[in-house]
C-alpha positions in Angstrom: 0.9 -28.4 -6.9 3.5 -26.3 -8.6 6.7 -25.1 -6.9 6.9 -21.4 -5.8 8.5 -19.2 -8.5 11.9 -18.0 -7.3 13.7 -14.7 -8.3 15.8 -16.5 -10.9 12.6 -17.7 -12.6 10.7 -14.4 -12.8 12.9 -11.5 -11.8 11.2 -8.2 -12.5 9.0 -9.6 -15.3 5.3 -8.8 -15.3 4.4 -12.0 -17.1 4.4 -15.0 -14.9 5.4 -18.2 -16.8 2.7 -20.5 -18.1 3.4 -24.2 -17.5 1.0 -26.8 -19.0 -1.5 -24.1 -19.7 -1.4 -22.8 -16.1 -0.2 -19.3 -15.0 2.4 -19.6 -12.3 2.4 -17.5 -9.2 5.4 -15.7 -7.5 5.7 -15.9 -3.7 6.9 -12.5 -2.4 8.1 -12.7 1.2 7.9 -9.8 3.7 10.5 -8.3 5.9 10.0 -6.7 9.3 10.3 -2.9 9.8 9.6 -0.4 12.5 7.2 2.4 11.9 6.5 4.9 14.7 7.3 2.3 17.3 5.1 -0.4 15.7 6.5 -3.5 14.0 5.1 -3.9 10.5 5.5 -6.4 7.7 6.9 -4.7 4.6 6.0 -6.5 1.4 6.8 -3.8 -1.3 9.3 -2.8 -2.4 11.5 -5.9 -2.2 14.2 -7.7 -4.1 11.6 -10.0 -5.5 9.1 -7.4 -6.6 9.3 -3.6 -6.8 6.0 -2.6 -8.3 2.5 -3.9 -8.9 1.0 -1.4 -11.4 1.8 2.0 -9.8 1.6 0.5 -6.2 5.2 0.9 -5.0 5.0 0.3 -1.3 2.9 -1.9 1.0 3.1 -2.2 4.8 0.8 -4.4 6.8 0.6 -3.0 10.4 -0.9 -5.3 13.1 -3.1 -6.5 14.4 -1.5 -4.9 17.4 -2.7 -4.3 21.0 -1.1 -1.6 23.0 -0.5 -2.2 26.7 0.8 -0.3 29.7 2.3 3.1 28.9 2.3 2.6 25.1 1.0 5.6 23.2 0.6 3.4 20.1 1.7 4.6 16.7 3.7 7.9 16.6 5.2 8.9 13.4 6.8 12.4 13.6 6.8 15.1 10.8 8.3 13.7 7.6 8.1 14.7 3.9 7.0 13.0 0.7 7.2 13.8 -3.0 6.0 12.1 -6.1 3.5 9.7 -4.5 0.1 9.2 -2.9 0.0 7.7 0.6 -3.0 5.3 0.9 -4.2 4.1 4.3 -6.9 1.4 4.7 -8.0 1.2 8.3 -9.3 -2.2 9.6 -9.1 -1.7 13.4 -8.2 1.3 15.6 -8.1 5.0 14.9 -5.2 7.2 13.6 -5.0 11.0 13.5 -3.5 12.5 10.3 -2.0 16.0 10.3 -0.3 17.6 7.3 1.4 20.8 6.2 -1.7 21.8 4.2 -3.5 22.3 7.5 -5.6 19.1 7.3 -6.4 17.1 10.4 -8.4 13.9 10.0 -9.0 10.8 12.1 -9.3 7.7 10.1 -11.6 4.9 11.4 -12.2 1.3 10.4 -13.7 1.0 6.9 -12.2 4.3 5.7 -9.4 5.4 3.4 -7.1 8.4 3.9 -5.3 9.4 0.7 -2.6 12.1 0.6 -1.2 13.3 -2.7 2.3 14.5 -2.1 3.0 15.9 -5.6 5.7 18.5 -5.5 6.0 18.2 -1.7 4.1 17.8 1.6 4.9 16.7 5.1 2.6 15.0 7.7 2.4 13.1 11.0 0.4 10.0 12.0 -0.4 8.9 15.6 -2.9 6.8 17.4 -5.7 8.8 19.0 -5.4 9.1 22.8 -6.7 6.0 24.6 -6.7 3.8 21.4 -5.4 0.3 22.2 -5.6 -1.4 18.8 -4.1 -1.0 15.3 -4.7 -3.0 12.2 -4.1 -1.3 8.8 -2.6 -1.5 5.4 -0.6 1.5 4.2 0.4 1.7 0.6 2.1 4.2 -1.7 1.2 4.9 -5.3 3.9 6.3 -7.5 2.7 9.3 -9.5 3.3 9.2 -13.2 6.1 11.5 -14.4 3.6 13.9 -15.9 1.9 14.3 -12.5 4.8 14.1 -10.2 4.8 17.9 -9.4 1.0 18.2 -9.0 -0.4 20.4 -6.2 -0.4 18.6 -2.8 -3.8 17.6 -1.4 -5.5 15.4 1.1 -8.7 13.4 0.6 -10.7 11.3 3.1 -13.1 8.6 2.0 -15.5 7.6 4.9 -17.8 5.6 2.5 -16.7 3.1 -0.1 -18.6 0.7 -2.4 -19.2 -2.5 -0.5 -21.2 -5.7 -1.4 -21.6 -9.4 -0.7 -20.8 -12.0 -3.3 -19.8 -15.7 -3.2 -19.8 -15.5 0.6 -17.3 -12.7 0.7 -17.7 -9.0 1.6 -16.0 -6.8 -1.1 -14.9 -3.3 -0.3 -13.7 -1.4 -3.4 -10.9 0.9 -2.2 -9.9 2.4 -5.5 -10.6 1.9 -9.2 -13.3 -0.3 -10.8 -14.6 -3.9 -10.3 -17.7 -5.7 -11.5 -19.3 -2.5 -12.8 -18.6 -0.6 -9.6 -16.3 2.4 -9.2 -14.7 3.8 -6.1 -14.6 7.6 -5.6 -10.9 7.5 -4.8 -8.6 9.9 -6.7 -6.2 8.2 -9.0 -3.6 9.3 -11.5 -3.1 6.0 -13.3 -5.4 2.9 -13.9 -5.5 1.1 -10.6 -7.6 -1.2 -8.5 -7.6 -2.1 -4.8 -10.1 -4.4 -3.1 -10.5 -5.6 0.5 -11.9 -9.2 0.7 -13.4 -10.4 4.0 -14.9 -13.9 4.5 -17.1 -14.6 7.5 -17.2 -18.3 6.7 -14.9 -20.5 4.6 -15.3 -19.3 1.0 -14.0 -19.9 -2.5 -14.5 -17.2 -5.0 -13.7 -16.5 -8.6 -12.5 -13.0 -9.5 -12.6 -11.6 -13.0 -9.3 -9.8 -13.9 -8.2 -7.4 -16.7 -5.5 -9.0 -18.8 -3.7 -5.7 -19.3 -3.3 -5.3 -15.5 -0.8 -6.9 -13.2 -2.1 -8.1 -9.8 -1.0 -9.1 -6.4 -3.0 -10.5 -3.4 -1.9 -10.2 0.2 -3.4 -12.3 3.0 -4.0 -10.0 6.0 -5.8 -12.5 8.3 -5.7 -16.3 7.7 -3.9 -18.4 5.1 -5.0 -17.8 1.5 -5.4 -20.5 -1.1 -4.8 -19.7 -4.8 -5.3 -22.4 -7.4 -3.8 -25.2 -5.3 -1.0 -23.0 -3.6 -1.0 -21.7 -0.1 0.1 -18.2 1.0 0.7 -17.4 4.6 -0.3 -14.1 6.2 2.0 -11.3 4.8 3.2 -13.4 1.9 2.2 -11.6 -1.4 0.9 -13.7 -4.3 2.1 -11.9 -7.4 -0.2 -13.0 -10.3 1.4 -11.0 -13.1 -0.7 -10.0 -16.0 -2.4 -11.8 -18.9 -5.1 -13.5 -16.6 -8.8 -13.4 -17.3 -9.6 -14.6 -13.7 -8.3 -16.1 -10.5 -9.8 -18.4 -7.9 -9.2 -17.7 -4.2 -10.0 -19.7 -1.1 -10.3 -17.9 2.3 -10.9 -19.4 5.7 -13.6 -18.3 8.1 -12.6 -14.8 9.3 -10.0 -14.5 6.5 -9.1 -11.2 5.0 -7.0 -10.3 2.0 -6.3 -7.2 -0.1 -6.1 -7.4 -3.9 -4.0 -4.7 -5.7 -3.5 -4.2 -9.4 -3.0 -1.8 -12.2 -1.6 -1.0 -15.6 2.2 -1.5 -15.5 3.9 1.8 -15.0 6.5 1.8 -17.7 8.7 4.6 -16.2 11.8 4.6 -14.0 10.7 4.8 -10.4 13.3 5.5 -7.6 12.4 5.2 -3.9 14.6 6.6 -1.2 13.5 7.1 2.4 10.1 8.8 2.1 10.6 10.1 -1.5 9.5 8.7 -4.8 11.1 10.2 -7.8 12.0 9.7 -11.5 15.7 10.7 -11.1 18.4 10.7 -8.4 18.7 14.5 -8.8 15.0 15.0 -8.0 15.3 13.0 -4.8 18.5 14.7 -3.8 16.9 18.1 -4.2 14.0 17.0 -2.0 16.3 15.7 0.7 18.3 19.0 0.7 15.1 21.0 0.9 13.8 19.0 3.9 17.1 19.1 5.8 17.2 22.9 5.2 13.6 23.5 6.4 12.6 24.8 3.0 9.1 26.3 2.6 8.3 23.6 0.1 7.4 21.1 2.8 5.6 23.6 5.1 5.2 22.9 8.8 2.8 21.0 11.1 1.3 22.5 14.3 0.1 20.7 17.4 2.4 17.7 17.1 4.5 17.0 20.2 7.7 15.5 18.9 10.7 15.9 16.7 10.8 15.8 12.9 12.3 12.7 11.2 15.5 13.2 9.3 16.8 11.0 6.5 20.1 9.1 6.4 22.8 10.2 4.0 22.0 9.6 0.3 23.5 6.3 -0.9 24.8 7.9 -4.1 26.8 10.9 -5.3 25.6 13.2 -8.1 
């Protein structure tokens, strides 16, 4: 068994070292954050790994059970630019509202995808009476050429799903094994949910020009002799033809990957931009209540405001 790759060994490189003919794997550890009153494990971005393809943010929320007077998840109005928010629902129900007038409940097995483009605001909250929450929420950085695209919202109630090697595959975005998800994408990406009812070992074919990461959501994940705890991302890098995964009974993991985004990506608060000036402009507009981000009706709560910018222009 090889030792986990540390920051000093890999840094921000997309090419994991090859030792004795074997690709090494980077262990990316999560940190805890609070989102709308719910503790989440934040995996991306981190000091160890900022991007996997265009995937630039990954939160794993739950599994959580709300008790007593808890109203569950409540995230007040907040803005986004330059990204897509990507929510994969595993358990529970969340209501999405946005400044384009969209209202949509997302249920288990579905994806909500909001393309912020030049600017949008939204809210998220557990539906009344809901007592459970288990979801993965990710952001996808828009390429510079598409960063000011028209905002939109898409809901995907049905996604390609199939059984193979004892595992249920759900293709969330992109292509895999000749199948294609309907999910809107602006750069070459893939996202797959893997669920194993019994103990399973499976081999996945990979694209050598993609970089990949695998995150265990339920149960410890084995990858080529190494173990990864729940919420510990296995960064596989690029240059692989395949990878072998071992899941326990009831285990679940999410595979994300994509063509490396060779552009400068900056993340501050809820903004993704290609320059500090772009992000500063968005923050000023939100704080001033500019028409750019619109407004949201029927949400009972205050809007979220950003902390001061960490730099001066």
